[in-house]
N, CA, C and O atoms as CSV, one atom per row, in Angstrom:
chain,resi,resn,atom,element,x,y,z
A,1,UNK,N,N,-7.997,-7.884,-12.409
A,1,UNK,CA,C,-6.547,-7.761,-12.529
A,1,UNK,C,C,-5.915,-9.146,-12.502
A,1,UNK,O,O,-6.349,-10.021,-11.753
A,2,UNK,N,N,-4.904,-9.334,-13.311
A,2,UNK,CA,C,-4.236,-10.640,-13.322
A,2,UNK,C,C,-3.363,-10.861,-12.095
A,2,UNK,O,O,-2.831,-9.915,-11.515
A,3,UNK,N,N,-3.224,-12.119,-11.714
A,3,UNK,CA,C,-2.322,-12.523,-10.638
A,3,UNK,C,C,-0.964,-12.853,-11.242
A,3,UNK,O,O,-0.873,-13.361,-12.360
A,4,UNK,N,N,0.082,-12.559,-10.492
A,4,UNK,CA,C,1.456,-12.780,-10.952
A,4,UNK,C,C,2.218,-13.627,-9.948
A,4,UNK,O,O,1.891,-13.673,-8.762
A,5,UNK,N,N,3.243,-14.295,-10.460
A,5,UNK,CA,C,4.188,-15.044,-9.637
A,5,UNK,C,C,5.598,-14.738,-10.137
A,5,UNK,O,O,5.777,-14.247,-11.252
A,6,UNK,N,N,6.590,-15.031,-9.306
A,6,UNK,CA,C,7.978,-14.954,-9.752
A,6,UNK,C,C,8.592,-16.329,-9.547
A,6,UNK,O,O,8.314,-17.003,-8.555
A,7,UNK,N,N,9.415,-16.730,-10.477
A,7,UNK,CA,C,10.108,-18.007,-10.395
A,7,UNK,C,C,11.223,-17.901,-9.353
A,7,UNK,O,O,12.096,-17.040,-9.460
A,8,UNK,N,N,11.190,-18.774,-8.350
A,8,UNK,CA,C,12.228,-18.776,-7.307
A,8,UNK,C,C,13.590,-19.178,-7.885
A,8,UNK,O,O,14.631,-18.803,-7.345
A,9,UNK,N,N,13.579,-19.937,-8.978
A,9,UNK,CA,C,14.822,-20.358,-9.636
A,9,UNK,C,C,15.182,-19.338,-10.710
A,9,UNK,O,O,14.321,-18.879,-11.461
A,10,UNK,N,N,16.435,-18.999,-10.771
A,10,UNK,CA,C,16.866,-18.034,-11.784
A,10,UNK,C,C,17.113,-18.714,-13.124
A,10,UNK,O,O,17.359,-19.917,-13.202
A,11,UNK,N,N,17.039,-17.916,-14.157
A,11,UNK,CA,C,17.376,-18.340,-15.507
A,11,UNK,C,C,18.901,-18.417,-15.609
A,11,UNK,O,O,19.587,-17.942,-14.705
A,12,UNK,N,N,19.453,-18.995,-16.670
A,12,UNK,CA,C,20.919,-19.056,-16.807
A,12,UNK,C,C,21.600,-17.683,-16.727
A,12,UNK,O,O,22.755,-17.588,-16.310
A,13,UNK,N,N,20.884,-16.616,-17.127
A,13,UNK,CA,C,21.483,-15.274,-17.068
A,13,UNK,C,C,21.307,-14.612,-15.701
A,13,UNK,O,O,21.731,-13.473,-15.509
A,14,UNK,N,N,20.685,-15.318,-14.750
A,14,UNK,CA,C,20.519,-14.793,-13.401
A,14,UNK,C,C,19.179,-14.144,-13.124
A,14,UNK,O,O,18.888,-13.816,-11.974
A,15,UNK,N,N,18.350,-13.947,-14.148
A,15,UNK,CA,C,17.038,-13.326,-13.968
A,15,UNK,C,C,16.042,-14.280,-13.322
A,15,UNK,O,O,16.075,-15.488,-13.558
A,16,UNK,N,N,15.164,-13.723,-12.512
A,16,UNK,CA,C,14.025,-14.441,-11.953
A,16,UNK,C,C,12.811,-13.927,-12.710
A,16,UNK,O,O,12.439,-12.762,-12.567
A,17,UNK,N,N,12.190,-14.784,-13.515
A,17,UNK,CA,C,11.109,-14.342,-14.397
A,17,UNK,C,C,9.791,-14.172,-13.658
A,17,UNK,O,O,9.413,-14.991,-12.820
A,18,UNK,N,N,9.102,-13.082,-13.994
A,18,UNK,CA,C,7.774,-12.784,-13.476
A,18,UNK,C,C,6.764,-13.204,-14.536
A,18,UNK,O,O,6.877,-12.827,-15.702
A,19,UNK,N,N,5.770,-13.995,-14.115
A,19,UNK,CA,C,4.750,-14.530,-15.021
A,19,UNK,C,C,3.347,-14.196,-14.528
A,19,UNK,O,O,3.108,-14.083,-13.326
A,20,UNK,N,N,2.422,-14.041,-15.475
A,20,UNK,CA,C,1.004,-14.042,-15.141
A,20,UNK,C,C,0.632,-15.500,-14.855
A,20,UNK,O,O,1.219,-16.415,-15.430
A,21,UNK,N,N,-0.330,-15.712,-13.978
A,21,UNK,CA,C,-0.746,-17.087,-13.690
A,21,UNK,C,C,-1.349,-17.772,-14.903
A,21,UNK,O,O,-1.454,-18.999,-14.925
A,22,UNK,N,N,-1.748,-17.010,-15.911
A,22,UNK,CA,C,-2.314,-17.585,-17.131
A,22,UNK,C,C,-1.245,-17.964,-18.161
A,22,UNK,O,O,-1.580,-18.464,-19.235
A,23,UNK,N,N,0.023,-17.735,-17.854
A,23,UNK,CA,C,1.114,-18.012,-18.795
A,23,UNK,C,C,1.232,-19.506,-19.076
A,23,UNK,O,O,1.006,-20.338,-18.197
A,24,UNK,N,N,1.584,-19.826,-20.301
A,24,UNK,CA,C,1.785,-21.221,-20.690
A,24,UNK,C,C,3.180,-21.721,-20.324
A,24,UNK,O,O,3.485,-22.898,-20.513
A,25,UNK,N,N,4.023,-20.840,-19.805
A,25,UNK,CA,C,5.404,-21.209,-19.476
A,25,UNK,C,C,5.711,-21.025,-17.989
A,25,UNK,O,O,6.804,-20.597,-17.620
A,26,UNK,N,N,4.740,-21.352,-17.148
A,26,UNK,CA,C,4.926,-21.221,-15.704
A,26,UNK,C,C,5.925,-22.245,-15.178
A,26,UNK,O,O,6.018,-23.354,-15.704
A,27,UNK,N,N,6.669,-21.874,-14.145
A,27,UNK,CA,C,7.553,-22.858,-13.500
A,27,UNK,C,C,6.709,-23.843,-12.690
A,27,UNK,O,O,5.508,-23.642,-12.506
A,28,UNK,N,N,7.347,-24.901,-12.212
A,28,UNK,CA,C,6.667,-25.867,-11.350
A,28,UNK,C,C,6.080,-25.141,-10.140
A,28,UNK,O,O,6.661,-24.165,-9.666
A,29,UNK,N,N,4.937,-25.604,-9.638
A,29,UNK,CA,C,4.310,-24.941,-8.492
A,29,UNK,C,C,5.247,-24.733,-7.292
A,29,UNK,O,O,5.137,-23.721,-6.599
A,30,UNK,N,N,6.143,-25.651,-7.045
A,30,UNK,CA,C,7.058,-25.514,-5.911
A,30,UNK,C,C,8.037,-24.350,-6.087
A,30,UNK,O,O,8.615,-23.871,-5.112
A,31,UNK,N,N,8.220,-23.899,-7.320
A,31,UNK,CA,C,9.169,-22.827,-7.613
A,31,UNK,C,C,8.501,-21.469,-7.802
A,31,UNK,O,O,9.152,-20.522,-8.246
A,32,UNK,N,N,7.227,-21.357,-7.478
A,32,UNK,CA,C,6.492,-20.103,-7.664
A,32,UNK,C,C,6.358,-19.340,-6.351
A,32,UNK,O,O,5.981,-19.906,-5.325
A,33,UNK,N,N,6.671,-18.050,-6.399
A,33,UNK,CA,C,6.410,-17.172,-5.264
A,33,UNK,C,C,5.297,-16.215,-5.699
A,33,UNK,O,O,5.477,-15.454,-6.650
A,34,UNK,N,N,4.159,-16.244,-5.019
A,34,UNK,CA,C,3.057,-15.378,-5.423
A,34,UNK,C,C,3.382,-13.901,-5.211
A,34,UNK,O,O,4.011,-13.518,-4.224
A,35,UNK,N,N,2.938,-13.089,-6.160
A,35,UNK,CA,C,3.128,-11.637,-6.077
A,35,UNK,C,C,1.801,-10.901,-5.918
A,35,UNK,O,O,1.788,-9.689,-5.701
A,36,UNK,N,N,0.691,-11.618,-6.023
A,36,UNK,CA,C,-0.617,-10.989,-5.906
A,36,UNK,C,C,-1.126,-10.467,-7.230
A,36,UNK,O,O,-0.550,-10.733,-8.285
A,37,UNK,N,N,-2.220,-9.717,-7.160
A,37,UNK,CA,C,-2.839,-9.145,-8.360
A,37,UNK,C,C,-2.242,-7.768,-8.638
A,37,UNK,O,O,-1.992,-6.978,-7.727
A,38,UNK,N,N,-2.023,-7.510,-9.922
A,38,UNK,CA,C,-1.442,-6.229,-10.346
A,38,UNK,C,C,-2.115,-5.773,-11.634
A,38,UNK,O,O,-2.486,-6.588,-12.479
A,39,UNK,N,N,-2.264,-4.464,-11.770
A,39,UNK,CA,C,-2.854,-3.888,-12.974
A,39,UNK,C,C,-1.912,-4.013,-14.169
A,39,UNK,O,O,-2.357,-4.033,-15.316
A,40,UNK,N,N,-0.601,-4.099,-13.895
A,40,UNK,CA,C,0.374,-4.231,-14.985
A,40,UNK,C,C,1.571,-5.037,-14.507
A,40,UNK,O,O,1.780,-5.230,-13.309
A,41,UNK,N,N,2.344,-5.497,-15.468
A,41,UNK,CA,C,3.532,-6.266,-15.117
A,41,UNK,C,C,4.570,-5.407,-14.417
A,41,UNK,O,O,5.380,-5.929,-13.651
A,42,UNK,N,N,4.567,-4.110,-14.658
A,42,UNK,CA,C,5.596,-3.256,-14.052
A,42,UNK,C,C,5.509,-3.244,-12.533
A,42,UNK,O,O,6.543,-3.257,-11.866
A,43,UNK,N,N,4.313,-3.219,-11.970
A,43,UNK,CA,C,4.203,-3.235,-10.511
A,43,UNK,C,C,4.512,-4.626,-9.962
A,43,UNK,O,O,5.040,-4.752,-8.857
A,44,UNK,N,N,4.186,-5.671,-10.724
A,44,UNK,CA,C,4.527,-7.034,-10.304
A,44,UNK,C,C,6.044,-7.220,-10.296
A,44,UNK,O,O,6.590,-7.807,-9.361
A,45,UNK,N,N,6.718,-6.731,-11.314
A,45,UNK,CA,C,8.181,-6.841,-11.368
A,45,UNK,C,C,8.813,-6.018,-10.242
A,45,UNK,O,O,9.787,-6.455,-9.629
A,46,UNK,N,N,8.272,-4.846,-9.972
A,46,UNK,CA,C,8.805,-4.017,-8.885
A,46,UNK,C,C,8.699,-4.757,-7.549
A,46,UNK,O,O,9.619,-4.697,-6.733
A,47,UNK,N,N,7.590,-5.448,-7.325
A,47,UNK,CA,C,7.443,-6.213,-6.081
A,47,UNK,C,C,8.432,-7.370,-6.053
A,47,UNK,O,O,9.046,-7.631,-5.019
A,48,UNK,N,N,8.595,-8.066,-7.176
A,48,UNK,CA,C,9.539,-9.185,-7.240
A,48,UNK,C,C,10.971,-8.725,-6.993
A,48,UNK,O,O,11.757,-9.459,-6.394
A,49,UNK,N,N,11.321,-7.521,-7.444
A,49,UNK,CA,C,12.686,-7.002,-7.277
A,49,UNK,C,C,13.040,-6.765,-5.818
A,49,UNK,O,O,14.221,-6.662,-5.485
A,50,UNK,N,N,12.034,-6.674,-4.928
A,50,UNK,CA,C,12.319,-6.518,-3.504
A,50,UNK,C,C,12.979,-7.783,-2.950
A,50,UNK,O,O,13.769,-7.721,-2.008
A,51,UNK,N,N,12.644,-8.925,-3.545
A,51,UNK,CA,C,13.242,-10.198,-3.133
A,51,UNK,C,C,14.356,-10.619,-4.080
A,51,UNK,O,O,15.411,-11.086,-3.652
A,52,UNK,N,N,14.105,-10.449,-5.369
A,52,UNK,CA,C,15.061,-10.848,-6.405
A,52,UNK,C,C,15.404,-9.618,-7.250
A,52,UNK,O,O,14.670,-9.304,-8.187
A,53,UNK,N,N,16.495,-8.916,-6.947
A,53,UNK,CA,C,16.828,-7.690,-7.677
A,53,UNK,C,C,16.961,-7.872,-9.188
A,53,UNK,O,O,16.872,-6.895,-9.932
A,54,UNK,N,N,17.170,-9.088,-9.648
A,54,UNK,CA,C,17.319,-9.332,-11.087
A,54,UNK,C,C,16.012,-9.780,-11.733
A,54,UNK,O,O,16.032,-10.314,-12.842
A,55,UNK,N,N,14.876,-9.576,-11.065
A,55,UNK,CA,C,13.588,-9.987,-11.637
A,55,UNK,C,C,13.338,-9.273,-12.956
A,55,UNK,O,O,13.721,-8.117,-13.138
A,56,UNK,N,N,12.689,-9.980,-13.870
A,56,UNK,CA,C,12.419,-9.481,-15.220
A,56,UNK,C,C,11.124,-10.134,-15.696
A,56,UNK,O,O,10.815,-11.260,-15.305
A,57,UNK,N,N,10.375,-9.441,-16.528
A,57,UNK,CA,C,9.132,-9.988,-17.049
A,57,UNK,C,C,9.360,-11.112,-18.040
A,57,UNK,O,O,10.355,-11.120,-18.764
A,58,UNK,N,N,8.446,-12.052,-18.070
A,58,UNK,CA,C,8.479,-13.148,-19.043
A,58,UNK,C,C,8.290,-12.578,-20.448
A,58,UNK,O,O,7.429,-11.726,-20.667
A,59,UNK,N,N,9.083,-13.042,-21.382
A,59,UNK,CA,C,9.000,-12.564,-22.763
A,59,UNK,C,C,7.670,-12.936,-23.414
A,59,UNK,O,O,7.268,-12.300,-24.388
A,60,UNK,N,N,6.984,-13.943,-22.900
A,60,UNK,CA,C,5.746,-14.425,-23.518
A,60,UNK,C,C,4.492,-13.806,-22.913
A,60,UNK,O,O,3.598,-13.391,-23.650
A,61,UNK,N,N,4.410,-13.734,-21.585
A,61,UNK,CA,C,3.178,-13.226,-20.965
A,61,UNK,C,C,3.309,-11.798,-20.452
A,61,UNK,O,O,2.300,-11.149,-20.177
A,62,UNK,N,N,4.535,-11.299,-20.320
A,62,UNK,CA,C,4.772,-9.935,-19.842
A,62,UNK,C,C,5.851,-9.249,-20.665
A,62,UNK,O,O,6.836,-8.762,-20.110
A,63,UNK,N,N,5.678,-9.203,-21.994
A,63,UNK,CA,C,6.742,-8.687,-22.862
A,63,UNK,C,C,7.083,-7.216,-22.606
A,63,UNK,O,O,8.212,-6.793,-22.856
A,64,UNK,N,N,6.122,-6.435,-22.113
A,64,UNK,CA,C,6.407,-5.020,-21.836
A,64,UNK,C,C,7.429,-4.865,-20.716
A,64,UNK,O,O,8.067,-3.819,-20.600
A,65,UNK,N,N,7.586,-5.894,-19.896
A,65,UNK,CA,C,8.520,-5.835,-18.764
A,65,UNK,C,C,9.741,-6.728,-18.976
A,65,UNK,O,O,10.566,-6.880,-18.075
A,66,UNK,N,N,9.856,-7.310,-20.152
A,66,UNK,CA,C,11.004,-8.169,-20.461
A,66,UNK,C,C,12.117,-7.278,-21.013
A,66,UNK,O,O,12.004,-6.728,-22.109
A,67,UNK,N,N,13.188,-7.147,-20.238
A,67,UNK,CA,C,14.263,-6.223,-20.612
A,67,UNK,C,C,15.501,-6.901,-21.176
A,67,UNK,O,O,16.291,-6.264,-21.872
A,68,UNK,N,N,15.681,-8.195,-20.883
A,68,UNK,CA,C,16.924,-8.854,-21.314
A,68,UNK,C,C,16.644,-9.964,-22.284
A,68,UNK,O,O,17.571,-10.626,-22.750
């Protein structure tokens, strides 16, 4: 199962992006909050939403969970 992180910094629209650790568009290490391993981006985003209600999947590595 892939490992996921959420960006502690929000995007201009307020979203905190959830990325697979293999993503080519990861934030700086200091801005990553680990989410652990997940079978899909949907459970990773659900975990991120507990801290960041505006969490959303990365359009590049988690397009199935990218809503905005």
